[in-house]
C-alpha positions in Angstrom: 0.0 0.0 0.0 2.8 2.5 0.9 4.5 1.6 -2.4 1.3 2.4 -4.2 1.0 5.7 -2.5 4.6 6.6 -3.1 4.5 5.6 -6.8 1.3 7.4 -7.5 2.2 10.5 -5.3 -1.1 10.2 -3.6 0.6 10.7 -0.2 0.8 14.3 -1.2 -3.0 14.6 -1.3 -3.4 12.4 1.8 -1.3 14.5 4.1 -3.8 17.4 4.4 -6.6 14.9 4.9 -4.7 13.2 7.7 -4.1 16.5 9.5 -7.8 17.5 9.2 -9.0 14.1 10.3 -6.6 14.0 13.4 -7.7 17.6 14.4 -11.4 16.7 14.1 -10.9 13.4 16.0 -9.0 15.3 18.7 -11.9 17.7 19.2 -14.5 14.9 19.2 -12.5 13.0 21.9 -12.6 16.1 24.1 -16.4 16.6 23.5 -17.2 13.0 24.2 -15.1 12.8 27.3 -16.7 16.0 28.7 -20.3 15.1 27.9 -20.6 17.3 24.8 -19.0 20.3 26.5 -15.7 21.8 25.3 -13.4 23.2 28.1 -11.8 26.6 27.5 -8.9 28.0 29.5 -9.6 31.6 30.5 -7.5 33.7 32.8 -9.0 35.9 35.5 -8.9 39.0 33.3 -11.0 37.4 30.6 -13.5 36.0 33.2 -14.0 39.4 34.8 -14.3 41.2 31.4 -16.9 38.7 30.3 -18.8 39.1 33.5 -18.8 42.9 33.2 -20.0 42.7 29.6 -22.9 40.5 30.6 -23.8 42.6 33.7 -23.8 45.7 31.5 -26.3 44.1 29.1 -28.3 42.8 32.1 -28.7 46.3 33.5 -29.7 47.8 30.1 -33.0 49.1 28.8 -33.9 46.2 26.5 -35.9 43.7 28.7 -35.4 40.7 26.4 -31.6 41.3 26.2 -31.5 41.8 30.0 -33.4 38.6 30.6 -31.0 36.7 28.3 -28.0 38.3 29.9 -29.2 37.4 33.4 -29.7 33.8 32.2 -26.1 33.9 30.7 -24.8 35.3 34.0 -26.5 32.5 36.0 -25.1 29.9 33.6 -21.6 31.5 33.8 -21.7 31.1 37.6 -21.8 27.4 37.0 -18.9 27.5 34.5 -20.9 27.6 31.2 -19.7 30.1 28.6 -22.2 29.2 26.0 -24.1 26.1 24.8 -20.9 24.2 24.0 -18.0 25.8 25.9 -17.3 25.6 29.7 -14.5 27.0 31.8 -11.6 24.5 32.1 -11.2 23.1 35.6 -9.4 20.1 37.1 -12.7 18.3 36.7 -12.8 18.5 32.9 -11.0 15.8 31.0 -8.4 15.9 28.3 -7.5 19.6 29.0 -4.3 19.3 27.0 -6.6 18.7 23.9 -9.1 21.5 24.8 -9.0 25.2 24.0 -5.8 26.6 25.7 -3.8 28.2 22.8 -4.4 31.9 23.2 -3.7 33.8 19.9 -5.3 37.1 21.2 -8.1 36.9 18.6 -9.5 33.7 20.0 -8.5 30.6 22.0 -7.8 27.5 20.0 -7.3 23.8 20.7 -4.5 21.6 19.2 -7.3 20.0 17.1 -8.3 23.4 15.7 -4.7 24.0 14.8 -4.4 20.7 13.0 -7.6 21.4 11.1 -6.2 24.8 10.1 -3.0 23.2 9.0 -4.9 20.6 6.9 -6.9 23.3 5.3 -3.8 25.4 4.6 -1.9 22.4 3.1 -5.0 21.4 1.1 -4.6 24.6 -1.0 -1.0 23.8 -2.1 -0.9 20.0 -2.1 -2.9 19.5 -5.3 -0.4 21.7 -7.2 2.5 19.7 -5.7 0.7 16.5 -6.7 0.4 17.6 -10.3 4.0 18.8 -10.5 5.2 15.5 -9.0 3.2 13.4 -11.4 4.5 15.5 -14.4 8.0 15.0 -13.1 7.6 11.3 -12.8 6.1 11.1 -16.3 9.1 13.0 -17.7 11.5 10.6 -16.0 9.7 7.6 -17.4 9.7 9.0 -21.0 
């Protein structure tokens, strides 16, 4: 099988698929281990900032937004950030695969990074595949 992949250069196309699959599998492992909740590592500053934003909306003039903000604040007191994400604690499982990579714009998991790498490589690998096939055809001719 490996000889087939090497001779046909299909391994070039398989590499981005492998990264994407491993990233998605990593994220699914975390979700399943934590009962469909994804832990996120937030520092105290982010926690306080989020609380202040919710409290500001809760004290606003819009009654529907205030009601939703109060619900969000109550849920946040129990560790829930939204429907899927929870604050990372020592009770959550597979924290090393959860969201802990802070890139200032957002917090990512290793699985997210693998998916991103797979998408990035998926743009270039088809071109490399074509060039390698042409190179091999020229060598054989």
